[in-house]
N, C-alpha and C positions, 0 to 999 in steps of 0.2 A: 525506129527513130531513136538516135543516141543522145543520152543526156550529158550534159557536160557538168562535172563537178570542178569548180574554178576556186583556186586558191589565189586571192588577191593580197600582194604584198606592197605596202605604201613605203616610198622613199621620201626623204626630205621632209618628215613630219612624224608626230608622235602618234597618230591614228594607228589602231591596232591592226588593221586589214580586216580580212575575213575570209570565209569559205562560204560559197553560194552555188546552187544549181542554177543551170542556164540551157535553154533550148537551142542556143547558138555558141559557136566557138567564138571567144573575144578576139578582137583585132586590134592591131596598133591604130592609135588615134581615136578609138572608140571611147566615149565619155559615159562613166558610170556613176550613180549616185550612192553613197553610203553614209546613212544619216543625213545630216544637213550640208554634206560637203560633195561637190563634184570633182571627180577624178579622171584623168587621161591615161589611158593604157598605153605604156611605152615598150612593153616587152612581153611576148607571149610564147611558151613552148611547152610540149608534152612532158608530163612528169613519168608517165609509164604507158605501155601499150594499151588500147581500150579492152575493157574486161566486162562481160555480161551487160552490154548495152550502155555502159558508162565509159566517157573519156575523161581522164585526169589532166587538168591543165593548170599552169602556173602564169599569172599574170601580174606583172610588176607595174605600178601605176604611181603617179603624182597628182597632187591637188592642183586643180586649176585656179588659178588666182581669181577672187571673185572682185567684181567692180564695186566701189563703194555706193550705196544706196542714197539717192537724192530725195531729201524730204520736200515736198511741196508745200506751199502756205495755203 
């Protein structure tokens, strides 16, 4: 089984992004959570050929706009 090491780069935000292990290759329009924010992946590409059971992936993402919470009485 291949393990994916994914570098998440966030555009349009001051969020630092991150690096995470995944059991699947990320895909365009997939939504992921980092902290309290949901992001949509908009670009995916290989950083280098797979080595030793690891595939190194770059994923560019942007924050998904949050709908304002409605307080009920």
